[in-house]
TORRO-958643 format. One record per residue (C-alpha): x, z, y. Coordinates in Angstrom, 3 decimals. Layout:
BEGIN
+----------+----------+----------+
|       xx |       zz |       yy |
+----------+----------+----------+
|        X |        Z |        Y |
...
+----------+----------+----------+
//
This chain:
BEGIN
+----------+----------+----------+
|       xx |       zz |       yy |
+----------+----------+----------+
|  -38.494 |   11.527 |   24.503 |
|  -35.329 |   12.762 |   26.231 |
|  -34.830 |   15.421 |   23.563 |
|  -35.269 |   12.856 |   20.785 |
|  -32.707 |   10.507 |   22.325 |
|  -30.265 |   13.405 |   22.753 |
|  -30.722 |   14.324 |   19.083 |
|  -30.146 |   10.715 |   17.990 |
|  -27.015 |   10.564 |   20.137 |
|  -25.541 |   13.794 |   18.754 |
|  -26.365 |   12.864 |   15.147 |
|  -24.849 |    9.389 |   15.498 |
|  -21.631 |   10.596 |   17.152 |
|  -21.186 |   13.285 |   14.497 |
|  -21.544 |   10.693 |   11.710 |
|  -19.192 |    8.314 |   13.506 |
|  -16.509 |   11.011 |   13.868 |
|  -16.726 |   11.790 |   10.142 |
|  -16.625 |    8.135 |    9.045 |
|  -13.836 |    7.622 |    6.519 |
|  -13.947 |    3.849 |    6.397 |
|  -15.489 |    0.748 |    8.007 |
|  -18.294 |    0.697 |    5.464 |
|  -19.579 |    4.109 |    6.558 |
|  -19.233 |    3.069 |   10.200 |
|  -21.295 |   -0.040 |    9.576 |
|  -23.966 |    2.050 |    7.830 |
|  -24.246 |    4.196 |   10.937 |
|  -24.547 |    1.088 |   13.110 |
|  -27.422 |   -0.195 |   10.991 |
|  -29.134 |    3.208 |   10.850 |
|  -29.009 |    3.807 |   14.608 |
|  -28.637 |    0.427 |   16.318 |
|  -30.023 |   -2.009 |   13.739 |
|  -33.305 |   -3.938 |   13.893 |
|  -34.996 |   -1.108 |   12.003 |
|  -32.761 |    1.600 |   13.452 |
|  -33.728 |    4.761 |   15.286 |
|  -33.182 |    3.380 |   18.789 |
|  -35.277 |    0.314 |   17.952 |
|  -38.083 |    2.639 |   16.853 |
|  -37.823 |    4.467 |   20.165 |
|  -38.191 |    1.202 |   22.054 |
|  -41.226 |    0.277 |   19.969 |
|  -42.827 |    3.543 |   21.077 |
|  -42.474 |    2.626 |   24.766 |
|  -46.081 |    1.431 |   24.746 |
|  -47.147 |    5.088 |   24.575 |
|  -45.075 |    5.968 |   27.649 |
|  -46.680 |    5.931 |   31.072 |
|  -45.794 |    2.727 |   32.978 |
|  -44.087 |    4.658 |   35.780 |
|  -41.820 |    6.472 |   33.247 |
|  -40.763 |    3.429 |   31.265 |
|  -37.782 |    2.512 |   33.493 |
|  -36.345 |    6.020 |   33.116 |
|  -36.833 |    5.997 |   29.351 |
|  -35.320 |    2.536 |   29.105 |
|  -32.268 |    3.708 |   31.027 |
|  -31.919 |    6.722 |   28.720 |
|  -32.049 |    4.426 |   25.687 |
|  -29.375 |    2.161 |   27.201 |
|  -27.159 |    5.143 |   28.041 |
|  -27.543 |    6.463 |   24.497 |
|  -26.723 |    3.065 |   22.995 |
|  -23.667 |    2.711 |   25.250 |
|  -22.327 |    6.148 |   24.334 |
|  -22.787 |    5.471 |   20.616 |
|  -21.171 |    2.016 |   20.839 |
|  -18.198 |    3.365 |   22.808 |
|  -17.614 |    6.103 |   20.254 |
|  -18.024 |    3.600 |   17.424 |
|  -15.446 |    1.263 |   18.972 |
|  -13.027 |    4.175 |   19.435 |
|  -13.320 |    5.266 |   15.798 |
|  -13.185 |    1.629 |   14.636 |
|   -9.781 |    1.208 |   16.283 |
|   -8.561 |    4.440 |   14.686 |
|   -9.727 |    3.325 |   11.229 |
|   -8.147 |   -0.111 |   11.665 |
|   -4.866 |    1.502 |   12.700 |
|   -4.961 |    3.782 |    9.644 |
|   -5.750 |    0.812 |    7.403 |
|   -2.818 |   -1.162 |    8.828 |
|   -0.515 |    1.794 |    8.376 |
|   -1.670 |    2.316 |    4.786 |
|   -1.289 |   -1.371 |    4.022 |
|    2.168 |   -1.418 |    5.566 |
|    3.263 |    1.577 |    3.515 |
|    1.896 |   -0.026 |    0.374 |
|    3.715 |   -3.257 |    1.119 |
|    6.971 |   -1.454 |    1.822 |
|    6.749 |    0.330 |   -1.513 |
|    5.467 |   -2.633 |   -3.504 |
|    7.411 |   -5.479 |   -1.929 |
|   10.662 |   -4.015 |   -0.772 |
|   11.225 |   -1.015 |   -2.988 |
|    9.088 |   -2.159 |   -5.922 |
|    9.959 |    1.104 |   -7.647 |
|   13.372 |   -0.427 |   -8.318 |
|   16.079 |    2.067 |   -9.269 |
|   18.643 |    0.642 |   -6.855 |
|   21.150 |    3.415 |   -7.590 |
|   21.157 |    2.480 |  -11.269 |
|   21.870 |   -1.122 |  -10.267 |
|   24.915 |   -0.013 |   -8.292 |
|   23.400 |   -0.007 |   -4.796 |
|   22.917 |    2.783 |   -2.285 |
|   19.757 |    2.645 |   -0.168 |
|   20.952 |    3.662 |    3.293 |
|   17.550 |    3.446 |    4.983 |
|   14.107 |    1.872 |    5.177 |
|   11.934 |    0.832 |    8.104 |
|    8.274 |    0.040 |    8.683 |
|    8.824 |   -2.529 |   11.419 |
|   11.424 |   -5.050 |   12.513 |
|   12.707 |   -3.123 |   15.528 |
|   13.391 |    0.022 |   13.489 |
|   15.075 |   -2.156 |   10.890 |
|   17.301 |   -3.667 |   13.582 |
|   18.266 |   -0.185 |   14.778 |
|   19.123 |    0.814 |   11.210 |
|   21.271 |   -2.279 |   10.726 |
|   23.275 |   -1.437 |   13.845 |
|   23.618 |    2.194 |   12.773 |
|   24.387 |    1.852 |    9.040 |
|   26.151 |   -1.565 |    8.890 |
|   24.652 |   -2.450 |    5.467 |
|   25.960 |   -5.145 |    3.151 |
|   22.421 |   -6.285 |    2.321 |
|   19.080 |   -6.258 |    4.149 |
|   15.837 |   -6.905 |    2.231 |
|   12.920 |   -7.671 |    4.521 |
|    9.333 |   -8.859 |    4.233 |
|    8.675 |  -11.978 |    6.291 |
|    5.697 |  -10.308 |    8.022 |
|    6.367 |   -7.050 |    9.860 |
|    4.965 |   -5.388 |   12.987 |
|    6.734 |   -5.922 |   16.342 |
|    9.512 |   -8.126 |   14.944 |
|    9.095 |  -10.473 |   11.957 |
|   11.527 |  -10.763 |    9.069 |
|   12.559 |  -14.212 |   10.310 |
|   13.315 |  -12.832 |   13.775 |
|   15.300 |   -9.994 |   12.206 |
|   17.260 |  -12.509 |   10.106 |
|   18.017 |  -14.489 |   13.266 |
|   19.371 |  -11.418 |   15.039 |
|   21.521 |  -10.475 |   12.033 |
|   22.830 |  -14.053 |   11.801 |
|   23.966 |  -13.905 |   15.442 |
|   25.291 |  -10.351 |   15.506 |
|   26.104 |   -9.253 |   11.932 |
|   27.112 |  -12.445 |   10.095 |
|   28.671 |  -10.546 |    7.168 |
|   25.359 |   -8.872 |    6.318 |
|   23.378 |  -10.705 |    3.637 |
|   19.646 |  -11.081 |    4.301 |
|   17.040 |  -11.460 |    1.575 |
|   13.557 |  -12.442 |    2.732 |
|   10.528 |  -11.566 |    0.632 |
|    7.424 |  -13.612 |    1.334 |
|    4.013 |  -14.596 |    0.025 |
|    4.366 |  -17.867 |    1.944 |
|    5.928 |  -20.944 |    0.311 |
|    5.381 |  -23.034 |    3.461 |
|    8.594 |  -24.803 |    4.378 |
|    8.304 |  -23.957 |    8.074 |
|    9.264 |  -20.396 |    7.154 |
|   11.945 |  -21.629 |    4.817 |
|   13.387 |  -23.931 |    7.494 |
|   14.147 |  -20.960 |    9.742 |
|   15.540 |  -19.040 |    6.797 |
|   17.975 |  -21.887 |    6.187 |
|   19.037 |  -21.970 |    9.817 |
|   19.831 |  -18.256 |    9.678 |
|   21.716 |  -18.614 |    6.371 |
|   19.625 |  -16.094 |    4.435 |
|   21.091 |  -15.137 |    1.084 |
|   17.806 |  -15.722 |   -0.742 |
|   14.128 |  -16.415 |   -0.068 |
|   11.940 |  -14.727 |   -2.680 |
|    8.268 |  -15.468 |   -3.259 |
|    5.925 |  -12.694 |   -4.353 |
|    5.459 |  -11.422 |   -6.995 |
|    9.076 |  -10.709 |   -7.845 |
|    9.862 |  -10.315 |  -11.535 |
|   12.329 |   -7.774 |  -12.964 |
|   14.431 |  -10.672 |  -14.260 |
|   14.648 |  -12.085 |  -10.743 |
|   15.754 |   -8.688 |   -9.388 |
|   18.446 |   -8.442 |  -12.060 |
|   19.693 |  -11.959 |  -11.348 |
|   19.646 |  -11.313 |   -7.616 |
|   21.598 |   -8.057 |   -7.808 |
|   24.217 |   -9.699 |   -9.998 |
|   24.706 |  -12.473 |   -7.421 |
|   24.910 |   -9.974 |   -4.579 |
|   27.601 |   -7.984 |   -6.382 |
|   29.623 |  -11.079 |   -7.160 |
|   29.597 |  -12.301 |   -3.577 |
|   29.963 |   -9.114 |   -1.529 |
|   33.526 |   -9.132 |   -0.250 |
|   34.019 |  -12.843 |   -0.895 |
|   32.963 |  -15.966 |    0.940 |
|   29.587 |  -17.384 |   -0.076 |
|   29.641 |  -20.851 |   -1.550 |
|   26.982 |  -21.788 |    0.944 |
|   29.548 |  -21.886 |    3.684 |
|   30.296 |  -24.099 |    6.609 |
|   32.203 |  -26.578 |    4.459 |
|   30.490 |  -29.960 |    4.190 |
|   29.795 |  -29.427 |    0.488 |
|   25.996 |  -29.205 |    0.687 |
|   23.371 |  -31.660 |   -0.584 |
|   19.883 |  -31.700 |    0.920 |
|   17.308 |  -33.011 |   -1.550 |
|   13.639 |  -33.970 |   -1.169 |
|   11.927 |  -34.725 |   -4.504 |
|    8.373 |  -36.100 |   -4.697 |
|    6.495 |  -36.300 |   -8.014 |
|    4.054 |  -39.200 |   -8.076 |
|    2.596 |  -40.218 |   -4.745 |
|    2.715 |  -38.190 |   -1.541 |
|   -0.198 |  -36.599 |    0.323 |
|   -0.574 |  -37.042 |    4.073 |
|   -3.054 |  -34.197 |    4.515 |
|   -5.212 |  -31.762 |    2.559 |
|   -6.926 |  -32.748 |   -0.673 |
|   -9.886 |  -31.385 |   -2.603 |
|   -8.381 |  -32.253 |   -5.971 |
|   -5.486 |  -30.871 |   -7.987 |
|   -2.792 |  -33.497 |   -7.623 |
|   -0.644 |  -34.831 |  -10.469 |
|    2.503 |  -34.006 |   -8.492 |
|    1.412 |  -30.402 |   -8.077 |
|    0.930 |  -30.046 |  -11.830 |
|    4.275 |  -31.749 |  -12.453 |
|    6.258 |  -29.137 |  -10.527 |
|    4.311 |  -26.301 |  -12.121 |
|    5.197 |  -27.552 |  -15.603 |
|    8.675 |  -28.996 |  -15.002 |
|   10.678 |  -25.785 |  -15.491 |
|   12.784 |  -26.540 |  -12.429 |
|   14.446 |  -23.114 |  -12.269 |
|   15.642 |  -23.274 |  -15.868 |
|   16.773 |  -26.872 |  -15.424 |
|   18.850 |  -26.066 |  -12.328 |
|   20.328 |  -22.898 |  -13.843 |
|   21.537 |  -24.885 |  -16.847 |
|   22.835 |  -27.719 |  -14.659 |
|   24.913 |  -25.768 |  -12.148 |
|   28.141 |  -23.927 |  -12.773 |
|   28.695 |  -20.310 |  -11.741 |
|   30.534 |  -21.506 |   -8.634 |
|   27.567 |  -23.601 |   -7.453 |
|   24.366 |  -22.507 |   -5.785 |
|   20.941 |  -23.827 |   -4.916 |
|   17.958 |  -22.737 |   -2.860 |
|   14.587 |  -24.098 |   -3.858 |
|   11.513 |  -24.311 |   -1.598 |
|    7.916 |  -25.370 |   -1.957 |
|    6.785 |  -27.834 |    0.675 |
|    3.448 |  -27.837 |    2.496 |
|    3.061 |  -31.237 |    0.801 |
|    1.894 |  -30.354 |   -2.710 |
|    3.763 |  -33.138 |   -4.501 |
|    7.139 |  -32.277 |   -2.941 |
|    9.921 |  -29.843 |   -3.627 |
|   12.900 |  -29.159 |   -1.370 |
|   16.366 |  -28.132 |   -2.507 |
|   19.645 |  -27.219 |   -0.890 |
|   22.568 |  -27.471 |   -3.342 |
|   26.291 |  -26.745 |   -3.016 |
|   29.084 |  -28.292 |   -5.096 |
|   32.849 |  -27.896 |   -5.036 |
|   33.757 |  -31.555 |   -4.496 |
|   32.248 |  -34.796 |   -3.243 |
|   32.481 |  -36.259 |   -6.752 |
|   30.562 |  -33.303 |   -8.134 |
|   27.855 |  -33.776 |   -5.471 |
|   27.320 |  -37.350 |   -6.656 |
|   27.276 |  -36.240 |  -10.296 |
|   24.706 |  -33.513 |   -9.623 |
|   22.355 |  -35.860 |   -7.775 |
|   22.291 |  -38.351 |  -10.653 |
|   21.786 |  -35.616 |  -13.250 |
|   18.889 |  -34.163 |  -11.227 |
|   17.356 |  -37.618 |  -10.919 |
|   17.728 |  -38.320 |  -14.647 |
|   16.244 |  -34.934 |  -15.531 |
|   13.139 |  -35.299 |  -13.381 |
|   12.490 |  -39.035 |  -13.750 |
|   12.411 |  -38.855 |  -17.546 |
|    9.192 |  -36.879 |  -17.506 |
|    5.570 |  -38.055 |  -17.503 |
|    5.352 |  -38.911 |  -13.798 |
|    7.523 |  -41.115 |  -11.568 |
|    9.742 |  -39.117 |   -9.211 |
|   11.223 |  -40.293 |   -5.927 |
|   14.325 |  -38.385 |   -4.826 |
|   15.736 |  -38.760 |   -1.328 |
|   18.991 |  -36.972 |   -0.544 |
|   21.751 |  -36.474 |    1.989 |
|   25.144 |  -35.221 |    0.861 |
|   28.174 |  -33.901 |    2.714 |
|   26.072 |  -31.694 |    4.992 |
|   27.102 |  -28.489 |    6.737 |
|   24.901 |  -25.725 |    5.374 |
|   23.982 |  -24.493 |    8.845 |
|   22.632 |  -27.971 |    9.634 |
|   20.437 |  -28.423 |    6.537 |
|   17.197 |  -27.680 |    8.357 |
|   17.716 |  -30.747 |   10.567 |
|   17.598 |  -33.232 |    7.706 |
|   14.232 |  -32.641 |    6.063 |
|   12.204 |  -34.606 |    8.606 |
|   14.625 |  -37.515 |    8.153 |
|   14.262 |  -37.343 |    4.380 |
|   10.481 |  -37.245 |    4.712 |
|   10.528 |  -40.396 |    6.874 |
|   12.578 |  -42.211 |    4.257 |
|   10.306 |  -41.026 |    1.462 |
|    7.158 |  -42.294 |    3.180 |
|    8.830 |  -45.576 |    4.079 |
|   10.107 |  -46.358 |    0.581 |
|    7.875 |  -44.600 |   -2.003 |
|    6.493 |  -47.088 |   -4.536 |
|    3.605 |  -46.107 |   -6.773 |
|    4.432 |  -45.787 |  -10.474 |
|    8.197 |  -46.187 |   -9.933 |
|   11.002 |  -43.604 |   -9.941 |
|   13.644 |  -44.058 |   -7.238 |
|   16.882 |  -42.436 |   -6.073 |
|   17.425 |  -42.994 |   -2.353 |
|   20.511 |  -41.991 |   -0.384 |
|   20.141 |  -41.356 |    3.341 |
|   23.830 |  -41.040 |    4.140 |
|   24.055 |  -44.607 |    5.375 |
|   23.168 |  -44.889 |    9.054 |
|   22.420 |  -48.615 |    8.853 |
|   19.364 |  -49.896 |    7.035 |
|   18.552 |  -53.417 |    5.987 |
|   15.161 |  -54.588 |    4.847 |
|   14.154 |  -57.802 |    3.242 |
|   11.595 |  -59.739 |    5.187 |
|    8.907 |  -59.745 |    2.509 |
|    5.873 |  -61.861 |    3.310 |
|    2.562 |  -60.026 |    3.374 |
|    0.958 |  -60.312 |   -0.104 |
|   -2.540 |  -60.826 |    1.321 |
|   -4.162 |  -62.966 |    4.013 |
|   -6.976 |  -62.527 |    6.493 |
|   -9.212 |  -64.621 |    4.226 |
|   -8.516 |  -62.149 |    1.372 |
|   -9.674 |  -59.281 |    3.560 |
|  -12.742 |  -61.201 |    4.767 |
|  -13.810 |  -62.130 |    1.224 |
|  -13.516 |  -58.481 |    0.087 |
|  -15.544 |  -57.308 |    3.089 |
|  -18.183 |  -59.979 |    2.385 |
|  -18.393 |  -58.850 |   -1.264 |
|  -18.928 |  -55.232 |   -0.170 |
|  -21.681 |  -56.206 |    2.261 |
|  -23.496 |  -58.394 |   -0.252 |
|  -23.094 |  -56.057 |   -3.216 |
|  -21.246 |  -58.799 |   -5.041 |
|  -20.122 |  -58.275 |   -8.620 |
|  -17.037 |  -60.208 |   -7.618 |
|  -15.702 |  -57.302 |   -5.536 |
|  -13.449 |  -55.974 |   -8.295 |
|  -11.930 |  -59.386 |   -8.999 |
|  -11.221 |  -60.069 |   -5.327 |
|   -9.698 |  -56.611 |   -4.780 |
|   -7.585 |  -56.574 |   -7.944 |
|   -6.158 |  -60.009 |   -7.145 |
|   -4.605 |  -58.611 |   -3.970 |
|   -3.639 |  -55.245 |   -5.461 |
|   -1.989 |  -56.958 |   -8.435 |
|    0.170 |  -58.963 |   -6.027 |
|    1.035 |  -55.829 |   -4.042 |
|    2.025 |  -53.877 |   -7.150 |
|    4.134 |  -56.733 |   -8.562 |
|    5.824 |  -57.120 |   -5.148 |
|    6.561 |  -53.362 |   -5.221 |
|    4.735 |  -52.702 |   -1.994 |
|    5.018 |  -49.097 |   -0.859 |
|    2.266 |  -46.518 |   -0.927 |
|    2.162 |  -46.733 |    2.864 |
|    1.626 |  -50.523 |    2.733 |
|   -1.205 |  -50.250 |    0.199 |
|   -2.857 |  -47.569 |    2.319 |
|   -2.528 |  -49.866 |    5.339 |
|   -4.224 |  -52.702 |    3.432 |
|   -7.177 |  -50.483 |    2.483 |
|   -7.538 |  -49.318 |    6.090 |
|   -7.608 |  -52.964 |    7.261 |
|  -10.515 |  -53.607 |    4.865 |
|  -12.364 |  -50.587 |    6.237 |
|  -11.711 |  -51.456 |    9.896 |
|  -12.807 |  -55.084 |    9.322 |
|  -15.980 |  -53.961 |    7.579 |
|  -16.804 |  -51.527 |   10.392 |
|  -16.191 |  -54.192 |   13.034 |
|  -18.307 |  -56.862 |   11.328 |
|  -21.160 |  -54.690 |   10.071 |
|  -21.423 |  -51.658 |   12.379 |
|  -25.119 |  -51.090 |   11.612 |
|  -24.406 |  -50.762 |    7.911 |
|  -21.492 |  -48.388 |    8.402 |
|  -23.012 |  -44.923 |    8.455 |
|  -19.919 |  -42.965 |    7.403 |
|  -17.068 |  -42.021 |    9.713 |
|  -13.892 |  -44.035 |    9.316 |
|  -11.736 |  -40.912 |    9.187 |
|  -13.696 |  -39.563 |    6.222 |
|  -13.313 |  -42.778 |    4.226 |
|   -9.628 |  -43.057 |    5.128 |
|   -9.118 |  -39.553 |    3.781 |
|  -10.709 |  -40.700 |    0.533 |
|   -8.167 |  -43.536 |    0.372 |
|   -5.349 |  -41.031 |    0.894 |
|   -6.701 |  -38.790 |   -1.877 |
|   -7.057 |  -41.730 |   -4.267 |
|   -3.454 |  -42.794 |   -3.621 |
|   -2.131 |  -39.242 |   -3.926 |
|   -4.023 |  -38.833 |   -7.238 |
|   -2.489 |  -42.040 |   -8.652 |
|   -1.721 |  -41.733 |  -12.373 |
|   -2.689 |  -45.148 |  -13.716 |
|   -3.298 |  -48.443 |  -11.964 |
|   -6.647 |  -49.000 |  -13.699 |
|   -8.041 |  -45.606 |  -12.695 |
|   -6.832 |  -46.127 |   -9.126 |
|   -8.622 |  -49.498 |   -8.857 |
|  -11.843 |  -47.949 |  -10.190 |
|  -11.596 |  -45.186 |   -7.607 |
|  -11.090 |  -47.634 |   -4.730 |
|  -14.016 |  -49.781 |   -5.976 |
|  -16.183 |  -46.647 |   -5.956 |
|  -15.178 |  -45.816 |   -2.373 |
|  -15.703 |  -49.356 |   -1.073 |
|  -19.021 |  -49.762 |   -2.882 |
|  -20.366 |  -46.605 |   -1.297 |
|  -19.898 |  -48.046 |    2.216 |
|  -23.331 |  -49.658 |    1.855 |
|  -25.532 |  -46.617 |    2.206 |
|  -28.595 |  -48.346 |    0.734 |
|  -26.727 |  -48.912 |   -2.519 |
|  -26.485 |  -45.240 |   -3.200 |
|  -28.991 |  -43.526 |   -5.491 |
|  -29.502 |  -39.940 |   -4.281 |
|  -31.383 |  -38.941 |   -7.423 |
|  -28.602 |  -40.197 |   -9.686 |
|  -25.944 |  -38.421 |   -7.641 |
|  -27.920 |  -35.184 |   -7.613 |
|  -28.356 |  -35.366 |  -11.385 |
|  -24.613 |  -35.860 |  -11.937 |
|  -23.769 |  -32.989 |   -9.580 |
|  -26.212 |  -30.725 |  -11.465 |
|  -24.633 |  -31.699 |  -14.777 |
|  -21.169 |  -30.877 |  -13.428 |
|  -22.475 |  -27.561 |  -12.112 |
|  -23.965 |  -26.696 |  -15.514 |
|  -20.658 |  -27.556 |  -17.179 |
|  -18.730 |  -25.327 |  -14.745 |
|  -21.079 |  -22.404 |  -15.412 |
|  -20.918 |  -22.777 |  -19.187 |
|  -17.132 |  -23.144 |  -19.231 |
|  -16.055 |  -21.005 |  -16.271 |
|  -13.654 |  -18.920 |  -18.398 |
|  -11.773 |  -22.006 |  -19.622 |
|   -9.042 |  -24.055 |  -17.948 |
|  -11.139 |  -26.534 |  -15.950 |
|   -9.033 |  -29.158 |  -14.186 |
|  -10.008 |  -32.337 |  -12.405 |
|   -8.740 |  -34.267 |  -15.447 |
|  -11.001 |  -32.240 |  -17.752 |
|  -14.031 |  -33.101 |  -15.597 |
|  -12.940 |  -36.739 |  -15.500 |
|  -12.844 |  -36.981 |  -19.309 |
|  -16.117 |  -35.076 |  -19.680 |
|  -18.155 |  -37.219 |  -17.269 |
|  -16.335 |  -40.564 |  -17.325 |
|  -15.419 |  -40.814 |  -13.617 |
|  -12.088 |  -40.576 |  -11.812 |
|  -11.321 |  -37.028 |  -10.540 |
|  -11.567 |  -37.717 |   -6.809 |
|  -14.987 |  -39.388 |   -7.232 |
|  -16.403 |  -36.345 |   -9.039 |
|  -14.969 |  -34.025 |   -6.409 |
|  -16.402 |  -36.069 |   -3.507 |
|  -19.840 |  -36.391 |   -5.078 |
|  -20.047 |  -32.710 |   -6.066 |
|  -19.020 |  -31.508 |   -2.609 |
|  -21.518 |  -33.864 |   -0.984 |
|  -24.330 |  -32.401 |   -3.120 |
|  -23.285 |  -28.734 |   -3.404 |
|  -21.274 |  -28.137 |   -0.227 |
|  -18.113 |  -27.063 |   -2.076 |
|  -15.609 |  -28.753 |   -4.375 |
|  -15.790 |  -28.085 |   -8.158 |
|  -12.667 |  -25.944 |   -7.895 |
|  -14.165 |  -23.850 |   -5.085 |
|  -17.449 |  -23.510 |   -6.994 |
|  -15.901 |  -22.290 |  -10.244 |
|  -13.583 |  -19.927 |   -8.339 |
|  -16.528 |  -18.250 |   -6.582 |
|  -18.450 |  -18.083 |   -9.878 |
|  -15.478 |  -16.457 |  -11.623 |
|  -15.154 |  -13.848 |   -8.885 |
|  -18.860 |  -12.987 |   -9.185 |
|  -18.405 |  -12.539 |  -12.937 |
|  -15.343 |  -10.389 |  -12.283 |
|  -17.307 |   -8.174 |   -9.878 |
|  -19.940 |   -7.570 |  -12.557 |
|  -17.275 |   -6.696 |  -15.122 |
|  -15.702 |   -4.201 |  -12.738 |
|  -19.097 |   -2.673 |  -11.922 |
|  -20.001 |   -2.332 |  -15.596 |
|  -16.646 |   -1.002 |  -16.829 |
|  -14.176 |    0.623 |  -14.439 |
|  -11.713 |    1.222 |  -17.292 |
|  -10.875 |   -2.443 |  -17.810 |
|   -7.365 |   -3.495 |  -16.819 |
|   -6.976 |   -6.135 |  -14.116 |
|   -5.236 |   -8.413 |  -16.616 |
|   -8.160 |   -8.125 |  -19.059 |
|  -10.652 |   -8.992 |  -16.305 |
|   -8.532 |  -11.938 |  -15.186 |
|   -8.355 |  -13.270 |  -18.748 |
|  -12.089 |  -12.791 |  -19.267 |
|  -13.057 |  -14.914 |  -16.252 |
|  -10.536 |  -17.701 |  -16.713 |
|   -7.470 |  -16.717 |  -14.647 |
|   -4.088 |  -17.149 |  -16.342 |
|   -2.246 |  -14.702 |  -14.088 |
|   -3.409 |  -11.256 |  -12.980 |
|   -1.569 |  -11.521 |   -9.660 |
|   -3.223 |  -14.831 |   -8.760 |
|   -6.589 |  -13.365 |   -9.788 |
|   -6.034 |  -10.352 |   -7.516 |
|   -5.094 |  -12.561 |   -4.546 |
|   -8.158 |  -14.761 |   -5.120 |
|  -10.412 |  -11.710 |   -5.468 |
|   -9.061 |  -10.326 |   -2.179 |
|   -9.602 |  -13.658 |   -0.416 |
|  -13.196 |  -13.970 |   -1.646 |
|  -14.349 |  -10.347 |   -1.275 |
|  -12.037 |   -8.824 |    1.325 |
|  -10.900 |   -6.206 |   -1.213 |
|   -8.347 |   -5.958 |   -3.987 |
|   -9.900 |   -5.454 |   -7.456 |
|   -8.687 |   -1.856 |   -7.495 |
|  -10.335 |   -1.245 |   -4.112 |
|  -13.579 |   -2.800 |   -5.349 |
|  -13.497 |   -0.623 |   -8.453 |
|  -12.979 |    2.565 |   -6.443 |
|  -15.447 |    1.853 |   -3.615 |
|  -18.314 |    3.914 |   -5.064 |
|  -16.187 |    6.750 |   -6.376 |
+----------+----------+----------+
//
């Protein structure tokens, strides 16, 4: 027995030492330590060992297991370190260098670094005009590096490259006066435009200076979203299709600049704009408002002008507060926050306690009069131009009153239903569809009214449609037209029945189809695979594939080679 355990130990350690990746290491773990592994087989044979020898054998097995696990952990750390190093090198080449012929563009590359500290040392040593940094680096992040350069080398221009559109990163970038904030992937046209701007501004004062010539703008398409949604929002689609970059490039003169950020709120976009004069600031704001509000969705723009560029990061929370306070569904608005004093009309509440009670009673008694009672109040609120926040408050009062009066009937958590209200408001496109969605939510509060069989059938029909059309552009609006329900209702019902949203389901199905295509034909280009399974962009497909499988498509293709 001792000899067998020694042989197992030596064999396992030899395989572990020669492991080239985590997959091989895991195979060794299964082979030796798994439920059907060699050590498990040894333990099963303990019944043939004399009772007095079993403790010794058991100790030998434990010692063997410990030695193998220690060696496995050691090699695991080595492999992880190699993987990080390889990934870092790849990112440095792909993100920073991007095989760009900097010399041909008139720039001299004076050095490159694989972490923030080395980059800092290089900046001190070489005194560069420009620093291009990824936002995520070992030891010191790109944001931290930008902060140090801002404090110590203010003449050096910093360009941050990031895969993150979250404004919290952008806020810091603004504070440190970065020259540009680029989102991956970076096109050749963007590189050309960027290098031209760098050349024009090196040796001269940037327009984004400490003069109070800056406008801070928060633009919201449609309604706003308080927290995460399972549906693709109208505002999100609006900004995707609006051509904002082209619009701003055509609007601004060569002496004016703007920085554009995505917000963590999907319906919002954030801009920092400079203009030569106060009159020009006012002109730009109105032209931006006219350009965006003339499209197919109402746009609310909140702005503050005459701001010092270094202070821009301080104003976004203030703009957000004003947006939430004043946003009116189905109405475009231009709101200026420069005035410190605010006056509000004392508008009487467009509904009474008896209105709420009658709606709650109709829900409880499954009354056909529910829609009439609800629309009477909502009609008054819309005609009075109540804000989105006020309408949401009214719906929450209905829910809280229902829960208080009929606790035994209320099986669903208030927070879940309130989230459904938020999603319905954020998905607002037409008043009629919104009312239908709210009726659906309120009607479902009575659990005994729900027909599980009918819901299961609808979910199965949606699933079949997703499978048959996975390679097409399937949006929430497409599903709505196909099945005759508002988008958020379909999403809620499908997730309740299948455990995932329709978007999540079709994404996973597409990735499975992509894996089969890769397995069957390694010669296919990534773009061809992306097109075949319904992705418009190869880069987005690759990111999604990596998120779902843990590997890039190229890694998946080469895994068995």
